[in-house]
Residue frames as qw, qx, qy, qz and C-alpha x, y, z in Angstrom:
[[0.092, -0.439, 0.757, -0.476, 31.34, 40.14, -64.77],
 [0.688, -0.180, -0.664, -0.234, 30.25, 36.71, -63.45],
 [0.414, -0.479, 0.495, -0.595, 29.05, 35.88, -59.98],
 [0.542, -0.028, -0.839, -0.020, 29.01, 32.48, -58.28],
 [0.558, -0.473, 0.221, -0.646, 26.67, 31.71, -55.45],
 [0.276, 0.096, -0.935, 0.198, 27.18, 28.92, -52.98],
 [0.604, -0.310, -0.030, -0.734, 23.73, 27.85, -51.83],
 [0.530, -0.017, -0.836, 0.142, 24.68, 24.75, -49.85],
 [0.594, -0.694, -0.262, -0.311, 22.53, 24.30, -46.77],
 [0.104, 0.538, -0.605, 0.577, 24.19, 25.22, -43.52],
 [0.597, -0.300, -0.737, 0.103, 23.88, 22.68, -40.72],
 [0.440, -0.819, -0.058, -0.364, 22.46, 23.97, -37.48],
 [0.140, 0.555, -0.687, 0.448, 25.05, 24.28, -34.75],
 [0.592, -0.236, -0.762, 0.118, 25.03, 21.51, -32.19],
 [0.475, -0.786, -0.084, -0.385, 23.37, 22.43, -28.97],
 [0.465, 0.281, -0.640, 0.543, 25.59, 22.68, -25.95],
 [0.123, -0.207, 0.563, -0.790, 25.13, 22.53, -22.24],
 [0.414, 0.164, 0.685, -0.576, 21.68, 22.10, -20.83],
 [0.672, 0.437, -0.059, -0.596, 19.88, 22.18, -24.18],
 [0.456, 0.387, -0.784, -0.166, 22.09, 19.33, -25.43],
 [0.108, -0.068, 0.906, -0.403, 21.26, 17.37, -22.29],
 [0.559, 0.318, 0.418, -0.641, 17.53, 17.87, -22.86],
 [0.630, 0.481, -0.385, -0.473, 17.81, 16.95, -26.55],
 [0.278, 0.303, -0.911, 0.039, 19.74, 13.79, -25.69],
 [0.280, 0.068, 0.795, -0.534, 17.24, 12.89, -22.99],
 [0.642, 0.394, 0.130, -0.645, 14.31, 13.37, -25.39],
 [0.562, 0.442, -0.625, -0.312, 15.98, 11.18, -28.03],
 [0.119, 0.185, -0.949, 0.225, 16.71, 8.42, -25.53],
 [0.448, 0.196, 0.602, -0.632, 13.13, 8.54, -24.26],
 [0.678, 0.434, -0.180, -0.565, 11.82, 8.23, -27.82],
 [0.435, 0.367, -0.817, -0.096, 14.10, 5.25, -28.43],
 [0.130, -0.059, 0.885, -0.443, 12.96, 3.63, -25.18],
 [0.610, 0.288, 0.312, -0.669, 9.30, 4.03, -26.18],
 [0.669, 0.431, -0.470, -0.383, 9.97, 2.33, -29.51],
 [0.210, 0.292, -0.917, 0.175, 11.86, -0.43, -27.69],
 [0.329, 0.065, 0.750, -0.570, 9.02, -1.06, -25.19],
 [0.682, 0.370, 0.054, -0.629, 6.32, -0.97, -27.88],
 [0.593, 0.418, -0.647, -0.233, 8.20, -3.43, -30.09],
 [0.083, 0.219, -0.917, 0.321, 9.08, -5.69, -27.15],
 [0.463, 0.134, 0.596, -0.642, 5.51, -5.76, -25.83],
 [0.717, 0.390, -0.136, -0.561, 3.98, -6.44, -29.25],
 [0.541, 0.371, -0.750, -0.091, 6.36, -9.30, -30.02],
 [0.054, -0.158, 0.872, -0.460, 6.01, -10.74, -26.51],
 [0.605, 0.161, 0.357, -0.693, 2.25, -10.83, -26.92],
 [0.687, 0.336, -0.492, -0.416, 2.55, -13.20, -29.88],
 [0.929, -0.220, 0.265, -0.132, 2.28, -16.94, -29.31],
 [0.465, -0.443, 0.679, 0.356, 5.20, -19.23, -30.04],
 [0.596, 0.396, 0.662, 0.222, 3.38, -20.44, -33.13],
 [0.296, 0.939, 0.175, -0.027, 2.89, -16.90, -34.45],
 [0.225, -0.823, 0.445, 0.273, 6.55, -16.09, -33.81],
 [0.587, -0.123, 0.739, 0.307, 7.55, -19.29, -35.61],
 [0.538, 0.682, 0.484, 0.105, 5.40, -18.29, -38.60],
 [0.141, 0.983, -0.103, -0.052, 7.42, -15.05, -38.74],
 [0.783, 0.384, -0.320, 0.371, 10.67, -16.99, -38.54],
 [0.065, -0.673, 0.423, -0.603, 11.41, -15.72, -35.04],
 [0.625, -0.264, -0.696, 0.236, 12.05, -17.32, -31.70],
 [0.427, -0.864, -0.262, -0.050, 11.22, -15.89, -28.32],
 [0.680, -0.445, 0.036, 0.582, 14.92, -15.45, -27.56],
 [0.428, 0.287, 0.317, 0.796, 15.21, -12.98, -30.48],
 [0.089, -0.867, -0.469, -0.146, 12.62, -10.51, -29.15],
 [0.412, -0.793, -0.035, 0.448, 14.99, -8.38, -27.05],
 [0.457, -0.207, 0.436, 0.747, 17.56, -8.02, -29.83],
 [0.201, 0.526, 0.623, 0.543, 14.88, -7.13, -32.39],
 [0.200, -0.907, -0.368, 0.046, 13.40, -4.50, -30.06],
 [0.452, -0.632, 0.155, 0.610, 16.85, -2.95, -29.54],
 [0.382, 0.071, 0.562, 0.731, 17.49, -2.85, -33.29],
 [0.057, 0.737, 0.585, 0.333, 14.06, -1.28, -33.91],
 [0.293, -0.896, -0.207, 0.263, 14.73, 1.43, -31.33],
 [0.444, -0.473, 0.318, 0.691, 18.11, 2.27, -32.83],
 [0.301, 0.263, 0.646, 0.651, 16.73, 2.41, -36.39],
 [0.011, -0.814, -0.573, -0.093, 13.80, 4.63, -35.45]]
């Protein structure tokens, strides 16, 4: 007699209610920290340093948003 085993990982159930709210809040706070850190670091660079990186000052906000969403 042959047996087959399904050993696929089972995803954890999504949190609901208050725990989902806290998890969402923690994730958004983490993203905001990444955004602020990226924004502050790029803003501290001179226009010449930004130009050397191929960036302009007007791109800083968008780059910080992208970094926070990718993190």
